[in-house]
C-alpha positions as CSV (number, residue, x, y, z in Angstrom):
1,M,-0.1,-0.1,0.0
2,N,1.8,3.4,-0.7
3,R,1.7,6.5,1.4
4,R,-1.3,8.0,-0.9
5,T,-3.6,5.2,-0.9
6,F,-3.0,4.5,3.6
7,A,-3.3,8.6,4.1
8,L,-6.9,8.4,1.8
9,L,-7.9,5.1,4.2
10,T,-6.5,7.1,7.5
11,A,-8.7,10.0,6.1
12,A,-12.0,8.0,5.9
13,T,-11.6,5.8,9.0
14,L,-11.8,8.8,11.0
15,A,-14.1,10.1,9.3
16,L,-16.6,7.3,10.0
17,A,-15.8,6.3,13.4
18,P,-18.0,9.3,14.9
19,H,-20.5,7.7,13.1
20,V,-19.9,4.3,13.6
21,A,-19.5,5.0,17.7
22,Q,-22.7,6.9,17.6
23,A,-24.1,3.9,16.1
24,Q,-22.7,1.2,18.0
25,G,-23.7,3.3,20.8
26,A,-28.1,3.7,19.8
27,A,-27.5,-0.3,19.9
28,A,-26.2,-1.1,23.2
29,Y,-28.7,2.2,24.3
30,P,-29.3,1.9,27.5
31,T,-27.0,0.3,29.1
32,K,-28.1,1.4,33.1
33,P,-31.6,2.8,34.4
34,I,-33.5,6.1,32.8
35,R,-34.6,8.6,34.8
36,I,-37.9,10.3,34.2
37,I,-38.3,13.7,35.8
38,V,-42.4,14.8,36.7
39,A,-42.0,18.7,38.1
40,G,-44.5,18.1,40.6
41,P,-45.2,15.9,43.6
42,P,-46.3,12.1,43.6
43,G,-50.1,11.8,42.3
44,I,-50.4,15.3,40.0
45,P,-50.8,13.7,36.0
46,P,-48.0,14.2,34.8
47,D,-46.8,11.9,37.4
48,V,-49.5,9.3,36.6
49,V,-48.8,9.6,33.5
50,A,-44.8,8.7,34.2
51,R,-45.3,5.9,36.6
52,I,-47.0,4.4,33.7
53,L,-44.9,4.4,31.6
54,G,-41.9,3.6,33.2
55,E,-44.2,0.7,34.4
56,R,-44.4,-0.5,30.4
57,L,-41.0,0.4,29.8
58,A,-38.5,-1.3,31.4
59,A,-39.4,-4.8,30.0
60,P,-38.8,-3.4,26.2
61,L,-36.0,-1.5,27.1
62,G,-34.0,-4.0,30.2
63,Q,-33.1,-1.5,32.4
64,P,-35.3,0.4,35.0
65,V,-36.8,3.3,34.6
66,V,-36.5,5.3,37.7
67,I,-39.1,8.3,38.2
68,E,-37.8,11.2,40.0
69,N,-40.4,14.1,41.3
70,R,-39.1,17.5,41.9
71,P,-41.0,20.2,42.6
72,G,-41.7,23.3,43.3
73,T,-42.3,27.1,41.8
74,S,-44.6,26.4,38.8
75,G,-42.4,23.4,37.4
76,I,-39.3,25.3,37.1
77,I,-37.1,23.8,39.2
78,G,-37.8,19.9,37.4
79,L,-37.7,21.4,34.0
80,D,-34.6,23.2,34.2
81,A,-32.2,20.1,36.3
82,L,-33.8,18.2,32.9
83,A,-32.5,21.0,30.5
84,K,-29.3,21.1,32.0
85,S,-28.8,17.1,31.6
86,A,-27.0,15.9,29.1
87,P,-28.6,15.2,26.4
88,D,-28.1,10.9,26.2
89,A,-31.5,9.6,26.3
90,Y,-31.1,8.6,30.2
91,T,-33.0,11.8,31.6
92,L,-36.4,12.0,30.0
93,G,-39.2,14.1,31.3
94,V,-43.4,14.8,31.3
95,I,-44.7,17.9,30.0
96,S,-48.2,18.8,30.3
97,M,-50.2,22.4,28.6
98,P,-49.7,24.3,32.1
99,V,-45.8,24.4,31.1
100,T,-46.7,26.7,27.8
101,V,-47.7,29.1,30.4
102,T,-44.9,29.2,32.6
103,P,-43.4,31.0,30.1
104,S,-46.0,34.6,30.2
105,L,-45.3,34.1,33.2
106,V,-42.2,34.5,34.7
107,A,-39.7,37.2,33.7
108,R,-36.1,35.4,33.6
109,M,-36.9,31.6,33.0
110,P,-34.1,29.7,33.5
111,Y,-34.5,28.0,30.2
112,D,-35.9,28.4,26.8
113,T,-39.5,26.2,26.6
114,E,-39.2,25.7,22.6
115,R,-35.1,25.3,23.1
116,D,-33.8,23.6,25.6
117,F,-36.1,20.5,25.3
118,A,-35.9,17.8,22.5
119,P,-39.7,16.9,21.9
120,V,-40.5,12.5,21.9
121,T,-44.1,12.3,21.6
122,L,-47.2,13.8,22.9
123,V,-49.0,10.6,24.6
124,A,-52.3,11.3,26.5
125,W,-55.2,14.1,26.0
126,A,-56.3,14.7,29.5
127,Y,-60.4,16.6,28.5
128,P,-61.3,18.9,31.5
129,I,-65.7,19.6,32.4
130,L,-67.7,21.9,33.4
131,A,-69.6,20.8,36.6
132,V,-70.9,22.5,39.8
133,S,-71.8,21.4,42.7
134,A,-75.3,18.8,42.8
135,A,-77.0,20.5,44.7
136,K,-77.2,24.2,43.1
137,P,-80.2,24.5,41.2
138,M,-78.0,25.5,37.5
139,K,-79.1,21.9,35.5
140,S,-77.5,24.0,32.1
141,V,-74.4,26.2,31.3
142,A,-77.4,28.3,29.9
143,D,-78.8,28.4,33.5
144,L,-74.8,29.2,34.9
145,V,-74.5,30.8,32.4
146,A,-77.9,33.7,33.3
147,A,-78.0,33.4,37.3
148,A,-73.6,35.1,36.5
149,K,-75.6,37.7,35.0
150,A,-78.2,38.1,37.0
151,K,-75.8,39.0,39.3
152,P,-72.2,40.3,37.9
153,G,-69.7,39.1,40.1
154,V,-71.4,37.1,42.6
155,L,-70.4,33.9,41.1
156,N,-67.1,32.6,41.3
157,F,-64.8,29.4,39.7
158,A,-62.5,27.7,41.6
159,S,-59.0,26.3,39.3
160,G,-55.5,24.5,41.0
161,G,-53.3,28.3,40.7
162,N,-53.0,31.1,38.4
163,G,-52.4,29.1,34.7
164,T,-53.9,26.3,34.9
165,P,-55.9,24.4,32.6
166,P,-58.9,25.6,34.6
167,H,-58.2,28.9,35.0
168,L,-57.8,29.4,31.8
169,A,-60.7,27.4,30.8
170,G,-62.7,29.2,33.2
171,E,-61.0,32.8,31.5
172,L,-62.1,32.1,28.3
173,F,-65.4,31.3,29.2
174,K,-66.0,33.9,31.0
175,R,-65.1,36.5,27.8
176,A,-67.3,34.4,25.2
177,A,-70.6,34.5,27.6
178,G,-70.0,38.1,28.1
179,V,-70.3,37.1,32.4
180,D,-68.3,39.2,35.1
181,I,-67.4,35.9,37.6
182,I,-64.4,35.5,40.2
183,H,-61.5,33.4,40.1
184,I,-60.7,31.9,43.3
185,P,-56.9,29.6,43.0
186,Y,-56.4,26.6,45.1
187,K,-53.7,24.7,45.7
188,G,-54.2,22.0,43.7
189,A,-56.6,20.4,41.1
190,L,-57.8,18.6,44.0
191,E,-57.9,21.1,46.3
192,G,-59.7,23.3,43.7
193,V,-62.8,20.1,43.2
194,A,-62.8,20.7,47.0
195,A,-64.2,23.7,47.2
196,V,-66.7,23.5,44.9
197,L,-68.6,20.3,46.4
198,A,-68.2,22.2,49.5
199,E,-70.4,25.1,47.3
200,D,-67.5,27.5,48.6
201,A,-66.5,28.0,44.7
202,D,-69.6,27.4,42.1
203,M,-68.3,26.5,39.6
204,M,-65.0,24.3,37.5
205,I,-63.3,23.6,34.6
206,G,-60.8,20.8,35.4
207,A,-60.3,17.9,34.2
208,A,-62.2,15.2,33.8
209,G,-60.5,12.7,36.1
210,A,-60.6,14.5,38.5
211,M,-64.0,15.4,38.2
212,S,-65.6,12.0,37.5
213,P,-66.2,10.3,41.0
214,H,-68.3,12.5,42.6
215,V,-70.2,13.5,39.0
216,K,-70.3,9.1,39.3
217,S,-71.7,9.5,42.8
218,G,-74.3,12.4,42.2
219,K,-71.8,15.1,44.0
220,L,-71.5,17.1,41.1
221,R,-73.5,18.2,37.5
222,A,-71.7,17.6,34.4
223,L,-72.7,20.5,32.1
224,A,-70.4,20.9,29.6
225,T,-66.6,19.6,28.4
226,S,-64.0,22.3,27.1
227,S,-63.0,19.8,24.7
228,P,-62.8,20.3,20.8
229,R,-65.7,17.7,20.8
230,R,-67.8,14.8,22.4
231,I,-65.7,12.8,25.1
232,A,-65.8,8.9,24.8
233,A,-66.6,8.8,28.6
234,Y,-69.4,11.5,28.3
235,P,-71.0,11.1,24.7
236,D,-73.9,13.0,25.9
237,L,-72.1,15.8,27.5
238,P,-72.1,18.5,25.1
239,T,-69.0,21.0,24.7
240,L,-69.0,24.1,24.9
241,V,-68.0,25.5,21.4
242,E,-71.1,22.7,20.8
243,L,-73.7,25.6,23.5
244,G,-72.1,28.6,21.3
245,Y,-69.3,29.7,23.1
246,N,-65.2,29.3,21.8
247,V,-64.1,27.5,24.5
248,Q,-61.8,25.3,24.0
249,V,-59.0,23.5,26.6
250,R,-58.2,20.2,27.0
251,D,-54.8,19.6,28.4
252,W,-52.1,17.4,27.2
253,L,-49.2,14.8,28.2
254,G,-46.1,14.5,26.2
255,V,-42.1,12.8,26.8
256,V,-39.6,15.5,26.3
257,A,-35.7,15.1,26.7
258,P,-32.9,17.3,26.6
259,A,-31.4,19.4,23.7
260,G,-28.9,17.8,21.6
261,T,-30.1,14.2,22.3
262,P,-29.6,12.3,19.1
263,K,-32.4,11.6,16.9
264,D,-32.0,7.8,16.3
265,L,-33.0,7.0,21.1
266,I,-35.5,9.9,20.0
267,A,-36.9,7.6,17.8
268,R,-36.2,4.5,19.4
269,L,-38.0,5.8,22.4
270,H,-41.1,7.4,21.0
271,G,-41.3,3.5,18.6
272,E,-41.4,1.9,22.1
273,I,-43.6,4.4,24.1
274,A,-46.6,4.5,21.0
275,K,-46.2,0.4,21.6
276,A,-46.6,0.5,25.2
277,T,-49.0,2.9,24.8
278,A,-51.1,1.2,22.1
279,T,-52.2,-1.7,24.2
280,P,-56.1,-1.7,25.3
281,D,-55.1,-2.6,28.8
282,A,-52.9,0.3,28.4
283,K,-56.0,2.3,26.9
284,R,-58.2,1.6,30.1
285,R,-55.6,2.9,32.5
286,F,-55.6,6.4,31.2
287,E,-59.4,6.4,30.1
288,A,-59.7,5.8,33.9
289,L,-57.9,8.9,35.0
290,G,-60.2,10.7,32.5
291,M,-57.4,10.9,29.5
292,E,-56.8,9.3,25.8
293,V,-53.6,8.0,24.0
294,A,-52.3,10.2,21.7
295,D,-49.2,9.2,19.8
296,M,-47.6,12.5,18.3
297,G,-44.3,12.0,16.8
298,P,-41.2,14.0,17.7
299,E,-41.8,16.9,15.0
300,E,-45.6,17.8,15.5
301,F,-45.2,17.0,19.3
302,G,-42.9,20.2,19.1
303,A,-45.0,22.1,16.4
304,H,-47.6,21.3,18.8
305,I,-45.4,22.9,21.5
306,R,-44.6,26.0,19.4
307,S,-48.1,26.6,18.6
308,E,-49.8,26.5,22.6
309,L,-47.0,29.2,24.1
310,Q,-48.6,31.7,20.9
311,K,-52.0,29.8,21.7
312,W,-51.9,30.9,26.0
313,S,-49.0,34.0,25.2
314,K,-52.4,35.6,24.1
315,V,-54.7,34.4,26.4
316,V,-52.4,35.0,29.7
317,R,-51.5,38.6,28.1
318,D,-55.7,39.7,27.0
319,A,-57.1,38.4,30.7
320,G,-54.1,40.5,32.6
321,I,-53.2,36.7,34.2
322,K,-50.5,37.3,37.3
323,P,-48.5,34.5,39.0
324,D,-49.1,34.0,41.9
């Protein structure tokens, strides 16, 4: 072999080396436990979804999946930790719709929601329902609107805090119905639901998973859903849009990784999650929580996040919503 041929072969080998190493790394992945960060306490929807995924991903991936709860500062602490993690697909996070609201409420964010995360997949939709205490005289949305117009500034609505889906849905309902109702933020969705049950709050547009047990027990009366279409759990429940109110709010939950995570590993994770959530058992589990399985790929999920950031920024600005 002459010197020129040897030099060419050496250069080609060096050029191919990173790609070969990457391919070998992808083939071997994972070789250690995978961590899923939940930017909140146990029991919240992202935590529940993370645990459902963890149960179903450990076997096909051949490694334990560890859930790490990092609550605090409207989820910022946990997501900042995720953004600063190594982009090696060993640290993931479950996010939900409020993540796209927080940047409009916090002046200085330690991360950029669009640039610092690599979307993997949107896992599930969660559809809110508008409900009142069964002890209230309102039997329909028309009754609720009439009562609010009869006593401006007297009726109120509960939420799990400023910028949460129930708060945003309530603000949109106020504008669409032309009513003056007062927002009461509670420390979490369950406290908001409890306030409606106790009649400390007049109504709430909350997640079906939190409201359904009380609707089924007869303690709450469901009047409508703020979803874009009727939901499987309540096929007879009209949407607010059907009733003439342009209110469309649905929560969603998805998986992201740190920006820079290799695309082949993102694709692997998307495929495994899609298979894990496509089983009848998984679908039943999500439906019991008032959710619907969604399989949205990385690019489509990224476009959805961008759209949500723009949408909720306008709602927060127009409604004058301030942080807690």
